[in-house]
mmCIF file of the N, C-alpha and C atoms, coordinates in Angstrom:
data_MODEL
# 
_entry.id   MODEL 
# 
loop_
_atom_site.group_PDB 
_atom_site.id 
_atom_site.type_symbol 
_atom_site.label_atom_id 
_atom_site.label_alt_id 
_atom_site.label_comp_id 
_atom_site.label_asym_id 
_atom_site.label_entity_id 
_atom_site.label_seq_id 
_atom_site.pdbx_PDB_ins_code 
_atom_site.Cartn_x 
_atom_site.Cartn_y 
_atom_site.Cartn_z 
_atom_site.occupancy 
_atom_site.B_iso_or_equiv 
_atom_site.pdbx_formal_charge 
_atom_site.auth_seq_id 
_atom_site.auth_comp_id 
_atom_site.auth_asym_id 
_atom_site.auth_atom_id 
_atom_site.pdbx_PDB_model_num 
ATOM 1   N N  . UNK A 1 1  ? -4.221  -12.201 10.108  1.00 0.00 ? 1  UNK A N  1 
ATOM 2   C CA . UNK A 1 1  ? -5.493  -12.691 9.609   1.00 0.00 ? 1  UNK A CA 1 
ATOM 3   C C  . UNK A 1 1  ? -5.552  -14.184 9.893   1.00 0.00 ? 1  UNK A C  1 
ATOM 4   N N  . UNK A 1 2  ? -6.655  -14.640 10.414  1.00 0.00 ? 2  UNK A N  1 
ATOM 5   C CA . UNK A 1 2  ? -6.806  -16.054 10.750  1.00 0.00 ? 2  UNK A CA 1 
ATOM 6   C C  . UNK A 1 2  ? -6.989  -16.895 9.486   1.00 0.00 ? 2  UNK A C  1 
ATOM 7   N N  . UNK A 1 3  ? -6.829  -18.193 9.630   1.00 0.00 ? 3  UNK A N  1 
ATOM 8   C CA . UNK A 1 3  ? -6.990  -19.108 8.502   1.00 0.00 ? 3  UNK A CA 1 
ATOM 9   C C  . UNK A 1 3  ? -8.411  -19.047 7.958   1.00 0.00 ? 3  UNK A C  1 
ATOM 10  N N  . UNK A 1 4  ? -9.392  -18.950 8.854   1.00 0.00 ? 4  UNK A N  1 
ATOM 11  C CA . UNK A 1 4  ? -10.791 -18.869 8.422   1.00 0.00 ? 4  UNK A CA 1 
ATOM 12  C C  . UNK A 1 4  ? -11.037 -17.589 7.615   1.00 0.00 ? 4  UNK A C  1 
ATOM 13  N N  . UNK A 1 5  ? -10.515 -16.480 8.093   1.00 0.00 ? 5  UNK A N  1 
ATOM 14  C CA . UNK A 1 5  ? -10.709 -15.208 7.389   1.00 0.00 ? 5  UNK A CA 1 
ATOM 15  C C  . UNK A 1 5  ? -10.013 -15.244 6.036   1.00 0.00 ? 5  UNK A C  1 
ATOM 16  N N  . UNK A 1 6  ? -8.827  -15.839 5.981   1.00 0.00 ? 6  UNK A N  1 
ATOM 17  C CA . UNK A 1 6  ? -8.102  -15.933 4.725   1.00 0.00 ? 6  UNK A CA 1 
ATOM 18  C C  . UNK A 1 6  ? -8.843  -16.797 3.718   1.00 0.00 ? 6  UNK A C  1 
ATOM 19  N N  . UNK A 1 7  ? -9.358  -17.939 4.165   1.00 0.00 ? 7  UNK A N  1 
ATOM 20  C CA . UNK A 1 7  ? -10.095 -18.813 3.243   1.00 0.00 ? 7  UNK A CA 1 
ATOM 21  C C  . UNK A 1 7  ? -11.391 -18.153 2.787   1.00 0.00 ? 7  UNK A C  1 
ATOM 22  N N  . UNK A 1 8  ? -12.038 -17.409 3.676   1.00 0.00 ? 8  UNK A N  1 
ATOM 23  C CA . UNK A 1 8  ? -13.251 -16.689 3.295   1.00 0.00 ? 8  UNK A CA 1 
ATOM 24  C C  . UNK A 1 8  ? -12.938 -15.618 2.262   1.00 0.00 ? 8  UNK A C  1 
ATOM 25  N N  . UNK A 1 9  ? -11.835 -14.916 2.453   1.00 0.00 ? 9  UNK A N  1 
ATOM 26  C CA . UNK A 1 9  ? -11.419 -13.885 1.504   1.00 0.00 ? 9  UNK A CA 1 
ATOM 27  C C  . UNK A 1 9  ? -11.131 -14.487 0.144   1.00 0.00 ? 9  UNK A C  1 
ATOM 28  N N  . UNK A 1 10 ? -10.414 -15.590 0.119   1.00 0.00 ? 10 UNK A N  1 
ATOM 29  C CA . UNK A 1 10 ? -10.097 -16.250 -1.152  1.00 0.00 ? 10 UNK A CA 1 
ATOM 30  C C  . UNK A 1 10 ? -11.350 -16.759 -1.848  1.00 0.00 ? 10 UNK A C  1 
ATOM 31  N N  . UNK A 1 11 ? -12.271 -17.328 -1.083  1.00 0.00 ? 11 UNK A N  1 
ATOM 32  C CA . UNK A 1 11 ? -13.522 -17.818 -1.653  1.00 0.00 ? 11 UNK A CA 1 
ATOM 33  C C  . UNK A 1 11 ? -14.347 -16.664 -2.216  1.00 0.00 ? 11 UNK A C  1 
ATOM 34  N N  . UNK A 1 12 ? -14.416 -15.563 -1.497  1.00 0.00 ? 12 UNK A N  1 
ATOM 35  C CA . UNK A 1 12 ? -15.157 -14.397 -1.980  1.00 0.00 ? 12 UNK A CA 1 
ATOM 36  C C  . UNK A 1 12 ? -14.515 -13.832 -3.243  1.00 0.00 ? 12 UNK A C  1 
ATOM 37  N N  . UNK A 1 13 ? -13.191 -13.808 -3.287  1.00 0.00 ? 13 UNK A N  1 
ATOM 38  C CA . UNK A 1 13 ? -12.485 -13.333 -4.476  1.00 0.00 ? 13 UNK A CA 1 
ATOM 39  C C  . UNK A 1 13 ? -12.742 -14.221 -5.681  1.00 0.00 ? 13 UNK A C  1 
ATOM 40  N N  . UNK A 1 14 ? -12.767 -15.519 -5.455  1.00 0.00 ? 14 UNK A N  1 
ATOM 41  C CA . UNK A 1 14 ? -13.063 -16.464 -6.531  1.00 0.00 ? 14 UNK A CA 1 
ATOM 42  C C  . UNK A 1 14 ? -14.484 -16.257 -7.043  1.00 0.00 ? 14 UNK A C  1 
ATOM 43  N N  . UNK A 1 15 ? -15.419 -16.073 -6.124  1.00 0.00 ? 15 UNK A N  1 
ATOM 44  C CA . UNK A 1 15 ? -16.807 -15.822 -6.523  1.00 0.00 ? 15 UNK A CA 1 
ATOM 45  C C  . UNK A 1 15 ? -16.939 -14.552 -7.344  1.00 0.00 ? 15 UNK A C  1 
ATOM 46  N N  . UNK A 1 16 ? -16.260 -13.497 -6.922  1.00 0.00 ? 16 UNK A N  1 
ATOM 47  C CA . UNK A 1 16 ? -16.307 -12.233 -7.667  1.00 0.00 ? 16 UNK A CA 1 
ATOM 48  C C  . UNK A 1 16 ? -15.703 -12.403 -9.056  1.00 0.00 ? 16 UNK A C  1 
ATOM 49  N N  . UNK A 1 17 ? -14.618 -13.167 -9.150  1.00 0.00 ? 17 UNK A N  1 
ATOM 50  C CA . UNK A 1 17 ? -13.987 -13.419 -10.446 1.00 0.00 ? 17 UNK A CA 1 
ATOM 51  C C  . UNK A 1 17 ? -14.930 -14.164 -11.380 1.00 0.00 ? 17 UNK A C  1 
ATOM 52  N N  . UNK A 1 18 ? -15.612 -15.171 -10.859 1.00 0.00 ? 18 UNK A N  1 
ATOM 53  C CA . UNK A 1 18 ? -16.559 -15.929 -11.690 1.00 0.00 ? 18 UNK A CA 1 
ATOM 54  C C  . UNK A 1 18 ? -17.720 -15.046 -12.144 1.00 0.00 ? 18 UNK A C  1 
ATOM 55  N N  . UNK A 1 19 ? -18.191 -14.185 -11.275 1.00 0.00 ? 19 UNK A N  1 
ATOM 56  C CA . UNK A 1 19 ? -19.279 -13.275 -11.642 1.00 0.00 ? 19 UNK A CA 1 
ATOM 57  C C  . UNK A 1 19 ? -18.830 -12.345 -12.757 1.00 0.00 ? 19 UNK A C  1 
ATOM 58  N N  . UNK A 1 20 ? -17.648 -11.771 -12.614 1.00 0.00 ? 20 UNK A N  1 
ATOM 59  C CA . UNK A 1 20 ? -17.156 -10.832 -13.614 1.00 0.00 ? 20 UNK A CA 1 
ATOM 60  C C  . UNK A 1 20 ? -16.858 -11.514 -14.943 1.00 0.00 ? 20 UNK A C  1 
ATOM 61  N N  . UNK A 1 21 ? -16.453 -12.767 -14.906 1.00 0.00 ? 21 UNK A N  1 
ATOM 62  C CA . UNK A 1 21 ? -16.142 -13.492 -16.144 1.00 0.00 ? 21 UNK A CA 1 
ATOM 63  C C  . UNK A 1 21 ? -17.392 -13.765 -16.971 1.00 0.00 ? 21 UNK A C  1 
ATOM 64  N N  . UNK A 1 22 ? -18.546 -13.798 -16.356 1.00 0.00 ? 22 UNK A N  1 
ATOM 65  C CA . UNK A 1 22 ? -19.780 -14.099 -17.070 1.00 0.00 ? 22 UNK A CA 1 
ATOM 66  C C  . UNK A 1 22 ? -20.501 -12.875 -17.613 1.00 0.00 ? 22 UNK A C  1 
ATOM 67  N N  . UNK A 1 23 ? -19.839 -11.742 -17.688 1.00 0.00 ? 23 UNK A N  1 
ATOM 68  C CA . UNK A 1 23 ? -20.489 -10.486 -18.072 1.00 0.00 ? 23 UNK A CA 1 
ATOM 69  C C  . UNK A 1 23 ? -20.432 -10.182 -19.565 1.00 0.00 ? 23 UNK A C  1 
ATOM 70  N N  . UNK A 1 24 ? -19.974 -11.100 -20.403 1.00 0.00 ? 24 UNK A N  1 
ATOM 71  C CA . UNK A 1 24 ? -19.729 -10.799 -21.804 1.00 0.00 ? 24 UNK A CA 1 
ATOM 72  C C  . UNK A 1 24 ? -20.974 -10.357 -22.564 1.00 0.00 ? 24 UNK A C  1 
ATOM 73  N N  . UNK A 1 25 ? -22.114 -11.004 -22.383 1.00 0.00 ? 25 UNK A N  1 
ATOM 74  C CA . UNK A 1 25 ? -23.292 -10.671 -23.165 1.00 0.00 ? 25 UNK A CA 1 
ATOM 75  C C  . UNK A 1 25 ? -24.283 -9.774  -22.447 1.00 0.00 ? 25 UNK A C  1 
ATOM 76  N N  . UNK A 1 26 ? -23.843 -9.068  -21.431 1.00 0.00 ? 26 UNK A N  1 
ATOM 77  C CA . UNK A 1 26 ? -24.759 -8.265  -20.630 1.00 0.00 ? 26 UNK A CA 1 
ATOM 78  C C  . UNK A 1 26 ? -24.796 -6.809  -21.098 1.00 0.00 ? 26 UNK A C  1 
ATOM 79  N N  . UNK A 1 27 ? -25.880 -6.146  -20.764 1.00 0.00 ? 27 UNK A N  1 
ATOM 80  C CA . UNK A 1 27 ? -25.962 -4.705  -21.016 1.00 0.00 ? 27 UNK A CA 1 
ATOM 81  C C  . UNK A 1 27 ? -25.083 -3.984  -20.000 1.00 0.00 ? 27 UNK A C  1 
ATOM 82  N N  . UNK A 1 28 ? -24.859 -2.697  -20.226 1.00 0.00 ? 28 UNK A N  1 
ATOM 83  C CA . UNK A 1 28 ? -24.066 -1.917  -19.279 1.00 0.00 ? 28 UNK A CA 1 
ATOM 84  C C  . UNK A 1 28 ? -24.687 -1.946  -17.888 1.00 0.00 ? 28 UNK A C  1 
ATOM 85  N N  . UNK A 1 29 ? -25.999 -1.800  -17.805 1.00 0.00 ? 29 UNK A N  1 
ATOM 86  C CA . UNK A 1 29 ? -26.683 -1.805  -16.510 1.00 0.00 ? 29 UNK A CA 1 
ATOM 87  C C  . UNK A 1 29 ? -26.485 -3.146  -15.812 1.00 0.00 ? 29 UNK A C  1 
ATOM 88  N N  . UNK A 1 30 ? -26.689 -4.238  -16.524 1.00 0.00 ? 30 UNK A N  1 
ATOM 89  C CA . UNK A 1 30 ? -26.515 -5.565  -15.926 1.00 0.00 ? 30 UNK A CA 1 
ATOM 90  C C  . UNK A 1 30 ? -25.090 -5.779  -15.447 1.00 0.00 ? 30 UNK A C  1 
ATOM 91  N N  . UNK A 1 31 ? -24.112 -5.340  -16.249 1.00 0.00 ? 31 UNK A N  1 
ATOM 92  C CA . UNK A 1 31 ? -22.708 -5.496  -15.866 1.00 0.00 ? 31 UNK A CA 1 
ATOM 93  C C  . UNK A 1 31 ? -22.378 -4.694  -14.611 1.00 0.00 ? 31 UNK A C  1 
ATOM 94  N N  . UNK A 1 32 ? -22.866 -3.461  -14.558 1.00 0.00 ? 32 UNK A N  1 
ATOM 95  C CA . UNK A 1 32 ? -22.558 -2.618  -13.398 1.00 0.00 ? 32 UNK A CA 1 
ATOM 96  C C  . UNK A 1 32 ? -23.219 -3.135  -12.124 1.00 0.00 ? 32 UNK A C  1 
ATOM 97  N N  . UNK A 1 33 ? -24.453 -3.611  -12.234 1.00 0.00 ? 33 UNK A N  1 
ATOM 98  C CA . UNK A 1 33 ? -25.133 -4.167  -11.058 1.00 0.00 ? 33 UNK A CA 1 
ATOM 99  C C  . UNK A 1 33 ? -24.452 -5.464  -10.620 1.00 0.00 ? 33 UNK A C  1 
ATOM 100 N N  . UNK A 1 34 ? -24.093 -6.313  -11.568 1.00 0.00 ? 34 UNK A N  1 
ATOM 101 C CA . UNK A 1 34 ? -23.415 -7.573  -11.229 1.00 0.00 ? 34 UNK A CA 1 
ATOM 102 C C  . UNK A 1 34 ? -22.056 -7.315  -10.590 1.00 0.00 ? 34 UNK A C  1 
ATOM 103 N N  . UNK A 1 35 ? -21.323 -6.346  -11.118 1.00 0.00 ? 35 UNK A N  1 
ATOM 104 C CA . UNK A 1 35 ? -20.029 -6.008  -10.542 1.00 0.00 ? 35 UNK A CA 1 
ATOM 105 C C  . UNK A 1 35 ? -20.193 -5.481  -9.125  1.00 0.00 ? 35 UNK A C  1 
ATOM 106 N N  . UNK A 1 36 ? -21.165 -4.604  -8.924  1.00 0.00 ? 36 UNK A N  1 
ATOM 107 C CA . UNK A 1 36 ? -21.433 -4.094  -7.584  1.00 0.00 ? 36 UNK A CA 1 
ATOM 108 C C  . UNK A 1 36 ? -21.839 -5.193  -6.628  1.00 0.00 ? 36 UNK A C  1 
ATOM 109 N N  . UNK A 1 37 ? -22.652 -6.124  -7.113  1.00 0.00 ? 37 UNK A N  1 
ATOM 110 C CA . UNK A 1 37 ? -23.086 -7.246  -6.277  1.00 0.00 ? 37 UNK A CA 1 
ATOM 111 C C  . UNK A 1 37 ? -21.903 -8.119  -5.869  1.00 0.00 ? 37 UNK A C  1 
ATOM 112 N N  . UNK A 1 38 ? -21.063 -8.455  -6.827  1.00 0.00 ? 38 UNK A N  1 
ATOM 113 C CA . UNK A 1 38 ? -19.897 -9.296  -6.522  1.00 0.00 ? 38 UNK A CA 1 
ATOM 114 C C  . UNK A 1 38 ? -18.922 -8.618  -5.579  1.00 0.00 ? 38 UNK A C  1 
ATOM 115 N N  . UNK A 1 39 ? -18.630 -7.355  -5.836  1.00 0.00 ? 39 UNK A N  1 
ATOM 116 C CA . UNK A 1 39 ? -17.706 -6.619  -4.970  1.00 0.00 ? 39 UNK A CA 1 
ATOM 117 C C  . UNK A 1 39 ? -18.295 -6.454  -3.572  1.00 0.00 ? 39 UNK A C  1 
ATOM 118 N N  . UNK A 1 40 ? -19.582 -6.166  -3.493  1.00 0.00 ? 40 UNK A N  1 
ATOM 119 C CA . UNK A 1 40 ? -20.239 -6.016  -2.200  1.00 0.00 ? 40 UNK A CA 1 
ATOM 120 C C  . UNK A 1 40 ? -20.266 -7.312  -1.421  1.00 0.00 ? 40 UNK A C  1 
ATOM 121 N N  . UNK A 1 41 ? -20.531 -8.413  -2.109  1.00 0.00 ? 41 UNK A N  1 
ATOM 122 C CA . UNK A 1 41 ? -20.561 -9.724  -1.443  1.00 0.00 ? 41 UNK A CA 1 
ATOM 123 C C  . UNK A 1 41 ? -19.181 -10.090 -0.910  1.00 0.00 ? 41 UNK A C  1 
ATOM 124 N N  . UNK A 1 42 ? -18.153 -9.855  -1.714  1.00 0.00 ? 42 UNK A N  1 
ATOM 125 C CA . UNK A 1 42 ? -16.795 -10.162 -1.276  1.00 0.00 ? 42 UNK A CA 1 
ATOM 126 C C  . UNK A 1 42 ? -16.398 -9.309  -0.074  1.00 0.00 ? 42 UNK A C  1 
ATOM 127 N N  . UNK A 1 43 ? -16.672 -8.032  -0.149  1.00 0.00 ? 43 UNK A N  1 
ATOM 128 C CA . UNK A 1 43 ? -16.336 -7.138  0.955   1.00 0.00 ? 43 UNK A CA 1 
ATOM 129 C C  . UNK A 1 43 ? -17.144 -7.490  2.202   1.00 0.00 ? 43 UNK A C  1 
ATOM 130 N N  . UNK A 1 44 ? -18.426 -7.752  2.024   1.00 0.00 ? 44 UNK A N  1 
ATOM 131 C CA . UNK A 1 44 ? -19.275 -8.127  3.148   1.00 0.00 ? 44 UNK A CA 1 
ATOM 132 C C  . UNK A 1 44 ? -18.840 -9.423  3.809   1.00 0.00 ? 44 UNK A C  1 
ATOM 133 N N  . UNK A 1 45 ? -18.393 -10.386 2.996   1.00 0.00 ? 45 UNK A N  1 
ATOM 134 C CA . UNK A 1 45 ? -17.926 -11.663 3.548   1.00 0.00 ? 45 UNK A CA 1 
ATOM 135 C C  . UNK A 1 45 ? -16.676 -11.468 4.387   1.00 0.00 ? 45 UNK A C  1 
ATOM 136 N N  . UNK A 1 46 ? -15.771 -10.631 3.905   1.00 0.00 ? 46 UNK A N  1 
ATOM 137 C CA . UNK A 1 46 ? -14.544 -10.369 4.658   1.00 0.00 ? 46 UNK A CA 1 
ATOM 138 C C  . UNK A 1 46 ? -14.867 -9.662  5.969   1.00 0.00 ? 46 UNK A C  1 
ATOM 139 N N  . UNK A 1 47 ? -15.667 -8.625  5.901   1.00 0.00 ? 47 UNK A N  1 
ATOM 140 C CA . UNK A 1 47 ? -16.027 -7.890  7.113   1.00 0.00 ? 47 UNK A CA 1 
ATOM 141 C C  . UNK A 1 47 ? -16.824 -8.787  8.063   1.00 0.00 ? 47 UNK A C  1 
ATOM 142 N N  . UNK A 1 48 ? -17.762 -9.539  7.523   1.00 0.00 ? 48 UNK A N  1 
ATOM 143 C CA . UNK A 1 48 ? -18.570 -10.431 8.344   1.00 0.00 ? 48 UNK A CA 1 
ATOM 144 C C  . UNK A 1 48 ? -17.773 -11.546 8.993   1.00 0.00 ? 48 UNK A C  1 
ATOM 145 N N  . UNK A 1 49 ? -16.693 -11.974 8.338   1.00 0.00 ? 49 UNK A N  1 
ATOM 146 C CA . UNK A 1 49 ? -15.892 -13.060 8.902   1.00 0.00 ? 49 UNK A CA 1 
ATOM 147 C C  . UNK A 1 49 ? -15.214 -12.647 10.209  1.00 0.00 ? 49 UNK A C  1 
ATOM 148 N N  . UNK A 1 50 ? -14.974 -11.368 10.379  1.00 0.00 ? 50 UNK A N  1 
ATOM 149 C CA . UNK A 1 50 ? -14.351 -10.904 11.615  1.00 0.00 ? 50 UNK A CA 1 
ATOM 150 C C  . UNK A 1 50 ? -15.308 -11.022 12.803  1.00 0.00 ? 50 UNK A C  1 
ATOM 151 N N  . UNK A 1 51 ? -16.600 -10.983 12.528  1.00 0.00 ? 51 UNK A N  1 
ATOM 152 C CA . UNK A 1 51 ? -17.572 -11.131 13.615  1.00 0.00 ? 51 UNK A CA 1 
ATOM 153 C C  . UNK A 1 51 ? -18.165 -12.539 13.655  1.00 0.00 ? 51 UNK A C  1 
ATOM 154 N N  . UNK A 1 52 ? -17.685 -13.420 12.785  1.00 0.00 ? 52 UNK A N  1 
ATOM 155 C CA . UNK A 1 52 ? -18.137 -14.807 12.795  1.00 0.00 ? 52 UNK A CA 1 
ATOM 156 C C  . UNK A 1 52 ? -19.350 -15.087 11.940  1.00 0.00 ? 52 UNK A C  1 
ATOM 157 N N  . UNK A 1 53 ? -19.774 -14.145 11.121  1.00 0.00 ? 53 UNK A N  1 
ATOM 158 C CA . UNK A 1 53 ? -20.946 -14.374 10.265  1.00 0.00 ? 53 UNK A CA 1 
ATOM 159 C C  . UNK A 1 53 ? -20.666 -13.889 8.846   1.00 0.00 ? 53 UNK A C  1 
ATOM 160 N N  . UNK A 1 54 ? -19.753 -14.600 8.173   1.00 0.00 ? 54 UNK A N  1 
ATOM 161 C CA . UNK A 1 54 ? -19.365 -14.230 6.812   1.00 0.00 ? 54 UNK A CA 1 
ATOM 162 C C  . UNK A 1 54 ? -20.541 -14.321 5.849   1.00 0.00 ? 54 UNK A C  1 
ATOM 163 N N  . UNK A 1 55 ? -21.414 -15.310 6.041   1.00 0.00 ? 55 UNK A N  1 
ATOM 164 C CA . UNK A 1 55 ? -22.571 -15.472 5.153   1.00 0.00 ? 55 UNK A CA 1 
ATOM 165 C C  . UNK A 1 55 ? -23.518 -14.303 5.222   1.00 0.00 ? 55 UNK A C  1 
ATOM 166 N N  . UNK A 1 56 ? -23.826 -13.864 6.420   1.00 0.00 ? 56 UNK A N  1 
ATOM 167 C CA . UNK A 1 56 ? -24.710 -12.701 6.577   1.00 0.00 ? 56 UNK A CA 1 
ATOM 168 C C  . UNK A 1 56 ? -24.067 -11.452 5.999   1.00 0.00 ? 56 UNK A C  1 
ATOM 169 N N  . UNK A 1 57 ? -22.773 -11.305 6.252   1.00 0.00 ? 57 UNK A N  1 
ATOM 170 C CA . UNK A 1 57 ? -22.055 -10.157 5.706   1.00 0.00 ? 57 UNK A CA 1 
ATOM 171 C C  . UNK A 1 57 ? -22.074 -10.157 4.187   1.00 0.00 ? 57 UNK A C  1 
ATOM 172 N N  . UNK A 1 58 ? -21.918 -11.349 3.589   1.00 0.00 ? 58 UNK A N  1 
ATOM 173 C CA . UNK A 1 58 ? -21.935 -11.451 2.130   1.00 0.00 ? 58 UNK A CA 1 
ATOM 174 C C  . UNK A 1 58 ? -23.305 -11.092 1.566   1.00 0.00 ? 58 UNK A C  1 
ATOM 175 N N  . UNK A 1 59 ? -24.362 -11.544 2.221   1.00 0.00 ? 59 UNK A N  1 
ATOM 176 C CA . UNK A 1 59 ? -25.712 -11.223 1.744   1.00 0.00 ? 59 UNK A CA 1 
ATOM 177 C C  . UNK A 1 59 ? -26.003 -9.735  1.841   1.00 0.00 ? 59 UNK A C  1 
ATOM 178 N N  . UNK A 1 60 ? -25.659 -9.146  2.969   1.00 0.00 ? 60 UNK A N  1 
ATOM 179 C CA . UNK A 1 60 ? -25.881 -7.708  3.139   1.00 0.00 ? 60 UNK A CA 1 
ATOM 180 C C  . UNK A 1 60 ? -25.022 -6.928  2.145   1.00 0.00 ? 60 UNK A C  1 
ATOM 181 N N  . UNK A 1 61 ? -23.757 -7.328  2.010   1.00 0.00 ? 61 UNK A N  1 
ATOM 182 C CA . UNK A 1 61 ? -22.860 -6.662  1.066   1.00 0.00 ? 61 UNK A CA 1 
ATOM 183 C C  . UNK A 1 61 ? -23.331 -6.775  -0.368  1.00 0.00 ? 61 UNK A C  1 
ATOM 184 N N  . UNK A 1 62 ? -23.884 -7.932  -0.735  1.00 0.00 ? 62 UNK A N  1 
ATOM 185 C CA . UNK A 1 62 ? -24.388 -8.123  -2.097  1.00 0.00 ? 62 UNK A CA 1 
ATOM 186 C C  . UNK A 1 62 ? -25.550 -7.178  -2.375  1.00 0.00 ? 62 UNK A C  1 
ATOM 187 N N  . UNK A 1 63 ? -26.442 -7.038  -1.398  1.00 0.00 ? 63 UNK A N  1 
ATOM 188 C CA . UNK A 1 63 ? -27.569 -6.122  -1.570  1.00 0.00 ? 63 UNK A CA 1 
ATOM 189 C C  . UNK A 1 63 ? -27.130 -4.677  -1.707  1.00 0.00 ? 63 UNK A C  1 
ATOM 190 N N  . UNK A 1 64 ? -26.232 -4.276  -0.833  1.00 0.00 ? 64 UNK A N  1 
ATOM 191 C CA . UNK A 1 64 ? -25.723 -2.905  -0.879  1.00 0.00 ? 64 UNK A CA 1 
ATOM 192 C C  . UNK A 1 64 ? -24.951 -2.669  -2.180  1.00 0.00 ? 64 UNK A C  1 
ATOM 193 N N  . UNK A 1 65 ? -24.152 -3.660  -2.591  1.00 0.00 ? 65 UNK A N  1 
ATOM 194 C CA . UNK A 1 65 ? -23.389 -3.538  -3.836  1.00 0.00 ? 65 UNK A CA 1 
ATOM 195 C C  . UNK A 1 65 ? -24.275 -3.453  -5.060  1.00 0.00 ? 65 UNK A C  1 
ATOM 196 N N  . UNK A 1 66 ? -25.361 -4.215  -5.077  1.00 0.00 ? 66 UNK A N  1 
ATOM 197 C CA . UNK A 1 66 ? -26.291 -4.169  -6.215  1.00 0.00 ? 66 UNK A CA 1 
ATOM 198 C C  . UNK A 1 66 ? -26.933 -2.792  -6.332  1.00 0.00 ? 66 UNK A C  1 
ATOM 199 N N  . UNK A 1 67 ? -27.359 -2.244  -5.204  1.00 0.00 ? 67 UNK A N  1 
ATOM 200 C CA . UNK A 1 67 ? -27.952 -0.907  -5.219  1.00 0.00 ? 67 UNK A CA 1 
ATOM 201 C C  . UNK A 1 67 ? -26.903 0.121   -5.658  1.00 0.00 ? 67 UNK A C  1 
ATOM 202 N N  . UNK A 1 68 ? -25.694 -0.013  -5.128  1.00 0.00 ? 68 UNK A N  1 
ATOM 203 C CA . UNK A 1 68 ? -24.618 0.900   -5.518  1.00 0.00 ? 68 UNK A CA 1 
ATOM 204 C C  . UNK A 1 68 ? -24.301 0.814   -7.004  1.00 0.00 ? 68 UNK A C  1 
ATOM 205 N N  . UNK A 1 69 ? -24.256 -0.406  -7.538  1.00 0.00 ? 69 UNK A N  1 
ATOM 206 C CA . UNK A 1 69 ? -23.998 -0.585  -8.967  1.00 0.00 ? 69 UNK A CA 1 
ATOM 207 C C  . UNK A 1 69 ? -25.084 0.030   -9.825  1.00 0.00 ? 69 UNK A C  1 
ATOM 208 N N  . UNK A 1 70 ? -26.333 -0.104  -9.389  1.00 0.00 ? 70 UNK A N  1 
ATOM 209 C CA . UNK A 1 70 ? -27.450 0.473   -10.137 1.00 0.00 ? 70 UNK A CA 1 
ATOM 210 C C  . UNK A 1 70 ? -27.387 2.001   -10.098 1.00 0.00 ? 70 UNK A C  1 
ATOM 211 N N  . UNK A 1 71 ? -27.111 2.559   -8.929  1.00 0.00 ? 71 UNK A N  1 
ATOM 212 C CA . UNK A 1 71 ? -27.020 4.025   -8.815  1.00 0.00 ? 71 UNK A CA 1 
ATOM 213 C C  . UNK A 1 71 ? -25.857 4.565   -9.638  1.00 0.00 ? 71 UNK A C  1 
ATOM 214 N N  . UNK A 1 72 ? -24.738 3.837   -9.643  1.00 0.00 ? 72 UNK A N  1 
ATOM 215 C CA . UNK A 1 72 ? -23.603 4.231   -10.474 1.00 0.00 ? 72 UNK A CA 1 
ATOM 216 C C  . UNK A 1 72 ? -23.982 4.200   -11.957 1.00 0.00 ? 72 UNK A C  1 
ATOM 217 N N  . UNK A 1 73 ? -24.708 3.165   -12.359 1.00 0.00 ? 73 UNK A N  1 
ATOM 218 C CA . UNK A 1 73 ? -25.159 3.063   -13.745 1.00 0.00 ? 73 UNK A CA 1 
ATOM 219 C C  . UNK A 1 73 ? -26.035 4.240   -14.134 1.00 0.00 ? 73 UNK A C  1 
ATOM 220 N N  . UNK A 1 74 ? -26.965 4.593   -13.269 1.00 0.00 ? 74 UNK A N  1 
ATOM 221 C CA . UNK A 1 74 ? -27.854 5.720   -13.576 1.00 0.00 ? 74 UNK A CA 1 
ATOM 222 C C  . UNK A 1 74 ? -27.069 7.023   -13.690 1.00 0.00 ? 74 UNK A C  1 
ATOM 223 N N  . UNK A 1 75 ? -26.059 7.201   -12.839 1.00 0.00 ? 75 UNK A N  1 
ATOM 224 C CA . UNK A 1 75 ? -25.217 8.386   -12.903 1.00 0.00 ? 75 UNK A CA 1 
ATOM 225 C C  . UNK A 1 75 ? -24.430 8.425   -14.214 1.00 0.00 ? 75 UNK A C  1 
ATOM 226 N N  . UNK A 1 76 ? -23.897 7.284   -14.634 1.00 0.00 ? 76 UNK A N  1 
ATOM 227 C CA . UNK A 1 76 ? -23.135 7.220   -15.878 1.00 0.00 ? 76 UNK A CA 1 
ATOM 228 C C  . UNK A 1 76 ? -24.034 7.495   -17.087 1.00 0.00 ? 76 UNK A C  1 
ATOM 229 N N  . UNK A 1 77 ? -25.266 7.027   -17.034 1.00 0.00 ? 77 UNK A N  1 
ATOM 230 C CA . UNK A 1 77 ? -26.195 7.287   -18.135 1.00 0.00 ? 77 UNK A CA 1 
ATOM 231 C C  . UNK A 1 77 ? -26.535 8.759   -18.239 1.00 0.00 ? 77 UNK A C  1 
ATOM 232 N N  . UNK A 1 78 ? -26.674 9.437   -17.102 1.00 0.00 ? 78 UNK A N  1 
ATOM 233 C CA . UNK A 1 78 ? -26.933 10.883  -17.108 1.00 0.00 ? 78 UNK A CA 1 
ATOM 234 C C  . UNK A 1 78 ? -25.780 11.648  -17.731 1.00 0.00 ? 78 UNK A C  1 
ATOM 235 N N  . UNK A 1 79 ? -24.564 11.126  -17.550 1.00 0.00 ? 79 UNK A N  1 
ATOM 236 C CA . UNK A 1 79 ? -23.364 11.757  -18.104 1.00 0.00 ? 79 UNK A CA 1 
ATOM 237 C C  . UNK A 1 79 ? -23.157 11.395  -19.571 1.00 0.00 ? 79 UNK A C  1 
ATOM 238 N N  . UNK A 1 80 ? -23.953 10.465  -20.074 1.00 0.00 ? 80 UNK A N  1 
ATOM 239 C CA . UNK A 1 80 ? -23.857 10.077  -21.477 1.00 0.00 ? 80 UNK A CA 1 
ATOM 240 C C  . UNK A 1 80 ? -22.909 8.927   -21.756 1.00 0.00 ? 80 UNK A C  1 
ATOM 241 N N  . UNK A 1 81 ? -22.544 8.176   -20.736 1.00 0.00 ? 81 UNK A N  1 
ATOM 242 C CA . UNK A 1 81 ? -21.641 7.039   -20.933 1.00 0.00 ? 81 UNK A CA 1 
ATOM 243 C C  . UNK A 1 81 ? -22.390 5.777   -21.109 1.00 0.00 ? 81 UNK A C  1 
# 
């Protein structure tokens, strides 16, 4: 892994940690969407860094993660959680 990819990964991990730390007063839906957004952004940044566009990857990943978090929330609500 190159130095740029490693620093991007660490930065994305730090961002995800900060997002998750701020979830104390949120509803279940807000927490799940925020978690999906942070995880998606981090994953997108890592994948995007391999093609030289970590920022675009993070934005796309954040969008996909937010939708995934919302869909997961709706599924959990149907199950009664």
